[in-house]
C-alpha positions in Angstrom: -16.5 9.2 0.5 -17.5 8.1 4.3 -17.6 5.2 5.7 -19.0 4.3 9.3 -15.6 3.4 10.9 -14.1 6.8 10.1 -17.1 8.7 11.3 -17.0 6.5 14.5 -13.2 8.0 14.8 -14.1 11.5 14.1 -16.9 11.5 16.9 -14.4 9.6 19.4 -12.1 12.5 18.8 -14.9 15.0 19.6 -16.1 13.2 22.7 -12.5 12.7 23.7 -13.4 8.8 23.9 -10.1 7.6 22.7 -9.4 3.9 22.9 -6.8 3.1 25.6 -5.2 -0.1 25.6 -5.2 -3.0 28.8 -3.8 -6.0 29.7 -5.0 -7.8 32.6 -4.4 -11.4 34.3 -6.5 -13.3 36.5 -6.7 -17.4 37.5 -9.9 -19.7 36.9 -11.1 -21.1 40.1 -12.9 -24.3 38.3 -16.5 -23.0 38.8 -17.4 -21.0 35.8 -16.5 -20.1 32.0 -17.7 -16.1 32.9 -14.8 -13.6 33.8 -15.3 -9.9 34.5 -12.5 -7.8 33.3 -12.9 -4.6 34.9 -12.3 -2.8 31.7 -15.9 -1.6 29.8 -16.7 -1.0 27.3 -14.7 -2.8 25.0 -13.7 -3.3 21.3 -14.2 -7.1 20.8 -12.4 -7.2 17.8 -9.2 -6.3 19.6 -9.5 -8.8 22.3 -6.9 -11.5 22.4 -7.1 -14.0 25.0 -4.5 -16.6 26.4 -4.8 -19.5 28.9 -1.5 -21.1 30.2 0.2 -19.8 27.3 -2.5 -20.9 24.6 -4.2 -18.7 22.3 -8.1 -19.4 22.9 -9.3 -16.1 21.5 -11.2 -18.0 18.4 -13.0 -19.8 21.7 -13.7 -16.8 23.5 -16.7 -14.0 23.4 -16.5 -10.4 25.2 -19.5 -8.5 25.9 -18.4 -5.1 24.7 -21.0 -3.0 26.9 -20.0 -5.0 30.3 -16.5 -6.2 30.1 -17.4 -9.9 30.6 -15.2 -12.6 29.1 -17.0 -15.7 28.0 -14.5 -18.8 27.2 -16.3 -21.9 25.4 -13.4 -24.5 25.7 -13.7 -28.4 25.0 -11.7 -31.1 26.5 -11.3 -32.7 22.7 -9.5 -29.2 21.7 -7.7 -28.2 25.0 -7.2 -31.5 27.3 -4.9 -29.4 29.7 -7.2 -26.6 30.3 -10.7 -28.3 30.9 -11.9 -31.6 32.3 -13.7 -34.3 30.1 -17.4 -33.3 29.7 -16.8 -29.7 30.7 -16.6 -26.2 29.4 -15.4 -24.9 32.6 -11.7 -23.8 32.6 -9.6 -26.0 35.4 -8.9 -24.5 38.6 -5.6 -22.8 38.5 -5.6 -21.9 34.7 -3.8 -18.7 34.4 -5.5 -16.1 31.8 -3.9 -13.3 30.2 -6.2 -11.0 28.3 -5.4 -7.5 26.3 -7.3 -5.7 24.1 -8.9 -2.0 23.8 -11.0 -0.2 25.8 -13.4 3.2 25.9 -14.5 5.7 28.3 -18.2 6.1 27.4 -19.3 4.1 24.0 -18.9 1.1 22.3 -18.6 1.1 18.6 -21.9 -0.2 18.2 -23.6 2.3 20.2 -21.8 5.2 18.3 -22.6 3.5 15.0 -26.3 3.6 15.7 -26.1 7.3 16.7 -24.3 8.0 13.5 -26.7 6.5 11.6 -29.2 8.1 13.2 -27.4 11.6 12.5 -26.9 11.2 8.9 -30.6 9.8 8.4 -31.8 13.5 10.0 -28.9 15.3 8.5 -29.7 14.5 4.7 -33.8 13.8 5.3 -34.7 16.4 2.7 -31.6 16.2 0.6 -30.2 14.3 -2.4 -27.2 14.5 -4.2 -26.9 15.9 -7.6 -28.7 13.0 -9.8 -31.2 12.7 -7.3 -29.7 9.8 -5.2 -30.6 9.7 -1.3 -27.8 10.6 0.8 -26.4 7.5 2.6 -23.0 6.7 4.7 -21.5 5.5 1.5 -22.3 8.7 -0.6 -22.0 11.3 2.0 -20.1 13.9 0.5 -16.5 14.9 2.3 -17.4 18.0 3.3 -20.3 17.0 5.2 -18.5 14.5 7.4 -17.3 16.9 10.0 -20.8 18.5 10.7 -22.3 15.0 10.9 -19.9 14.0 13.3 -20.7 17.1 15.3 -24.1 16.2 15.2 -23.8 12.8 16.3 -21.5 14.3 19.2 -24.5 16.3 20.3 -26.8 12.9 20.5 -24.1 11.2 22.3 -23.5 14.0 25.0 -27.6 13.6 25.4 -27.4 10.3 26.1 -24.4 11.1 29.0 -26.6 13.9 30.2 -29.8 11.8 30.8 -27.3 9.2 32.6 -26.3 11.9 34.8 -29.8 13.4 35.5 -30.3 10.8 37.9 -27.6 11.7 39.9 -28.6 13.5 43.1 -26.5 16.3 45.1 -25.1 14.9 48.3 -25.1 17.1 51.6 -23.5 15.6 54.9 -24.1 16.4 58.3 -20.5 18.1 58.7 -21.3 20.7 56.0 -19.8 18.7 52.8 -21.7 18.9 49.8 -21.3 17.1 46.5 -23.1 18.8 44.2 -23.4 15.8 41.5 -26.0 17.6 39.4 -23.2 20.0 38.2 -22.1 17.1 35.8 -25.7 17.5 34.0 -25.5 21.3 33.7 -22.1 20.9 32.1 -23.3 18.5 29.7 -26.0 20.5 28.9 -23.8 23.7 28.4 -21.4 21.4 25.9 -24.8 20.4 23.9 -25.7 24.1 23.4 -22.4 24.7 22.3 -22.4 21.6 19.8 -25.9 22.6 18.5 -24.7 25.9 17.5 -21.6 24.4 16.0 -23.7 22.3 14.0 -26.3 25.0 12.8 -23.4 27.3 12.0 -21.5 24.8 9.8 -25.1 24.0 8.0 -25.7 27.6 7.4 -22.4 28.5 6.1 -22.1 25.3 4.0 -25.4 25.0 2.6 -26.2 21.7 4.0 -28.1 19.8 6.5 -31.1 20.5 8.6 -30.2 24.4 8.7 -29.3 24.5 5.3 -30.9 27.7 3.1 -31.9 26.4 -0.2 -30.5 28.5 -3.0 -31.6 27.8 -6.7 -32.2 29.5 -10.3 -35.7 30.4 -11.1 -36.5 28.0 -14.0 -39.0 28.0 -16.9 -41.4 25.1 -16.6 -43.3 24.1 -20.2 -46.9 24.3 -20.0 -47.0 21.6 -22.7 -44.8 18.9 -20.9 -44.1 20.2 -17.3 -40.7 19.9 -17.7 -38.0 22.3 -17.3 -36.6 24.3 -20.0 -32.8 23.8 -20.3 -30.4 26.6 -19.2 -27.4 27.0 -21.3 -24.2 29.0 -20.2 -23.9 32.7 -21.4 -21.4 32.9 -24.5 -19.6 35.9 -25.9 -21.5 37.3 -29.0 -18.7 35.9 -31.3 -18.3 32.9 -30.0 -19.3 30.1 -32.5 -18.8 26.9 -30.4 -21.6 24.8 -28.9 -23.4 25.8 -26.1 -22.8 24.3 -23.1 -25.7 23.1 -20.8 -26.0 24.1 -17.2 -27.0 20.9 -14.8 -28.7 22.6 -11.9 -29.9 20.8 -8.9 -33.6 20.2 -9.1 -35.6 21.0 -5.8 -37.3 18.4 -4.0 -40.5 20.6 -3.5 -40.6 18.9 0.2 -41.1 15.5 -1.6 -40.4 12.6 0.8 -41.1 9.1 -0.9 -42.4 6.5 1.3 -40.2 3.1 0.8 -41.5 -0.2 -0.6 -41.1 -3.0 1.8 -39.1 -5.0 -0.9 -36.9 -1.9 -1.7 -33.1 -1.6 -1.8 -30.5 1.1 -2.1 -30.3 2.8 -5.6 -28.3 1.9 -8.3 -26.2 4.2 -10.6 -25.4 3.5 -14.2 -23.4 5.6 -16.7 -24.6 6.5 -20.1 -22.6 4.8 -23.2 -21.0 2.5 -20.2 -22.0 -1.1 -19.4 -23.6 -1.6 -16.4 -23.5 -4.7 -13.5 -24.3 -5.1 -10.2 -24.3 -7.9 -7.8 -28.0 -7.7 -5.4 -28.0 -10.1 -2.4 -31.6 -11.2 -1.2 -32.5 -14.2 1.6 -35.3 -16.2 1.4 -36.9 -19.6 0.5 -37.5 -19.2 -3.3 -37.2 -22.7 -4.1 -39.3 -23.5 -7.2 -38.7 -20.0 -8.5 -37.7 -18.6 -11.8 -36.2 -14.9 -11.5 -36.3 -12.1 -13.8 -34.9 -8.7 -14.0 -36.5 -6.0 -15.4 -36.3 -2.0 -15.8 -39.3 0.0 -15.5 -40.1 3.8 -16.7 -41.1 4.2 -12.9 -42.1 2.9 -9.5 -45.6 1.1 -10.2 -45.3 1.2 -14.1 -45.9 -1.6 -16.1 -44.0 -0.2 -19.0 -40.7 -2.4 -19.2 -37.6 -0.3 -20.7 -35.1 -3.2 -20.6 -34.8 -6.7 -19.2 -31.9 -7.3 -17.5 -29.4 -9.8 -18.4 -29.9 -12.1 -15.4 -27.6 -14.9 -13.5 -28.5 -15.8 -10.0 -26.3 -18.1 -7.2 -27.5 -19.7 -4.3 -25.7 -20.4 -1.2 -27.3 -24.2 -1.5 -26.7 -25.9 -4.8 -29.2 -26.7 -7.4 -28.8 -29.8 -9.3 -29.7 -30.6 -12.8 -32.0 -33.4 -12.8 -30.8 -35.9 -15.7 -33.2 -38.8 -15.1 -36.0 -40.1 -12.8 -37.0 -43.9 -12.5 -39.4 -46.0 -10.8 -40.4 -49.6 -10.2 -43.5 -50.7 -11.4 -46.0 -51.0 -8.7 -43.7 -48.9 -6.1 -44.4 -45.2 -5.4 -40.7 -44.5 -4.5 -38.6 -42.5 -7.2 -35.0 -42.3 -7.7 -33.6 -39.1 -8.7 -30.2 -39.0 -11.0 -28.8 -35.7 -10.9 -25.7 -34.3 -12.5 -23.2 -33.5 -9.6 -20.4 -31.6 -11.5 -18.3 -29.8 -10.9 -18.7 -31.4 -7.4 -18.2 -35.1 -6.9 -21.4 -35.8 -5.1 -24.7 -33.9 -4.4 -25.6 -32.4 -1.2 -29.0 -33.8 -0.6 -29.1 -36.1 2.4 -32.2 -38.1 3.9 -34.8 -36.1 5.3 -34.1 -32.8 3.3 -37.1 -31.1 1.5 -36.6 -31.0 -2.0 -38.6 -29.4 -4.7 -38.4 -30.8 -8.2 -39.3 -28.7 -11.4 -39.1 -28.6 -15.1 -40.1 -32.4 -15.4 -43.7 -32.6 -15.8 -47.0 -31.8 -13.8 -47.2 -35.4 -12.5 -43.6 -35.1 -11.2 -43.1 -31.4 -10.0 -43.7 -30.7 -6.3 -42.1 -30.8 -3.0 -40.6 -34.0 -1.6 -38.6 -35.5 1.4 -35.5 -37.3 0.4 -35.5 -40.9 1.3 -32.9 -43.9 1.3 -30.9 -44.9 -0.5 -28.7 -41.8 -1.3 -25.5 -42.1 -3.5 -23.1 -39.6 -5.1 -25.2 -38.9 -8.1 -28.6 -40.2 -7.0 -31.4 -40.1 -4.0 -34.9 -41.3 -3.6 -38.0 -39.5 -2.9 -41.7 -40.9 -2.2 -44.3 -40.2 -5.0 -47.9 -41.2 -5.0 -48.0 -43.0 -8.2 -46.8 -46.5 -9.2 -46.6 -46.6 -12.7 -43.0 -46.6 -14.1 -43.6 -45.8 -17.9 -44.8 -42.3 -16.9 -41.4 -41.1 -16.2 -39.1 -42.4 -18.7 -37.0 -39.7 -20.6 -38.1 -36.8 -17.7 -35.5 -34.3 -16.9 -35.7 -31.3 -14.5 -34.0 -29.4 -11.8 -33.7 -30.1 -8.1 -33.4 -27.5 -5.5 -33.0 -27.1 -1.7 -36.7 -26.0 0.0 -35.3 -23.8 2.5 -34.4 -20.4 3.1 -30.9 -19.3 1.7 -28.8 -16.4 0.2 -29.5 -15.5 -3.3 -27.0 -13.3 -5.5 -28.2 -12.1 -8.6 -26.0 -10.6 -11.0 -27.7 -7.9 -13.2 -26.3 -6.5 -16.2 -27.0 -4.0 -19.2 -24.9 -3.1 -22.3 -23.3 0.2 -23.3 -26.1 0.4 -25.8 -28.8 -0.1 -23.5 -27.6 2.3 -21.0 -27.9 4.9 -23.7 -31.4 4.7 -23.7 -32.1 5.3 -20.0 -33.6 8.3 -18.5 -32.2 10.0 -15.6 -34.2 7.8 -13.0 -35.8 4.6 -13.6 -36.9 1.7 -11.5 -35.5 -1.7 -11.7 -37.1 -4.9 -10.2 -36.1 -8.5 -9.8 -39.3 -10.9 -9.4 -39.7 -14.6 -8.4 -42.0 -16.4 -10.8 -43.7 -19.4 -8.9 -42.9 -22.6 -11.4 -46.4 -24.2 -9.7 -48.5 -21.4 -9.9 -47.5 -18.6 -12.4 -47.4 -16.3 -9.3 -45.1 -13.4 -9.6 -43.9 -11.7 -6.6 -41.2 -8.8 -6.3 -38.3 -9.6 -3.9 -36.1 -6.4 -4.3 -36.3 -3.3 -6.4 -35.3 0.2 -6.5 -34.1 3.3 -8.1 -31.7 3.2 -11.2 -30.0 6.4 -11.3 -28.3 7.4 -14.5 -25.4 9.7 -15.1 -25.9 11.6 -18.3 -22.8 11.6 -20.0 -23.5 13.2 -22.9 -24.5 17.2 -23.4 -27.3 18.6 -25.3 -26.0 20.2 -28.4 -28.4 22.7 -30.6 
């Protein structure tokens, strides 16, 4: 299968925009930390920077489209290169910069054109099990046609730039027809468009594909296709073999939900597992993952086994205490496997699963120790907190990774396409909110046997 970097390389070959190495030297004048390299566009990942022989690549940033180098050095790390209290290199510091530059486009620009090309190329097409085609699932045979189409889009960009050039005519009769560049680019665009069209027609792919399908009977009772089987010899007593024909889309383009992510794929008779990442402030929420018959359905087919890890730790509250007459609550947490919790004074924290009088959102106040911190409550009685436990979470936006899984037996119950959803349930209000969801496609491992 394809990846965006390999497709970018193919487009560069088609455009003749192959990377070239460069090495340049210059001397700082003590007034700026921005330097023009006179090479653009650049590949920032290849740029190496040394100052007086010291590697400062990790403290340098390159603007790929303009070729401007920005260095952020400090006196604490590089006392020989920067004056105290300044980020500007000293006068006389010699820089040596090397890397790769291109003639026309940065990698980011070509990646954007390729994503557009893939989206248009596969807009009304799916793979054999009905999944929307993406960069990662693009068939190998379609990589070159997509590269040709992306090349056409890139040439349109160059033609737009050339369209602003005007012909120059000097009084001595010298003429420079700068519009000729625009005409040449348009001729190249027409040739590339014809090439892409011919590839699509001959291979049956993309925007010019000719749909070829087998006429099939649809049951009036169920509105389902009647299975088709391979023809067999009259004396062949083996089991009939099912023909898995691609299903026409009937021009269907399904709108995406705001929470919809890419489709997942399971295999019948094999256990399924996937990791789903999502970002947000879900403190005080519990999570459930379910498999539904279809999008918008309330009929649950299976519950996923679910484990959720967050970028910030959640802590088990092992004890709550409060001195009588004082609203300050001391929270004791289990810091294992770490040696100490990561709450500091001023952090917003959500306490759940204690009781209705304690559960809520608080701000951490002093004192803070390895396994305790204090929050300011409202009540002043101490007796109601005895024996309470719960959970403490950071009340900030963070990244969550949900590991969902099904057993091999559970995958045997799945239809060709179902709908999965991870939902957050607010511990205070009970409100349910879909976080991420999408299609779950099942590759059928068994054949129908009559």
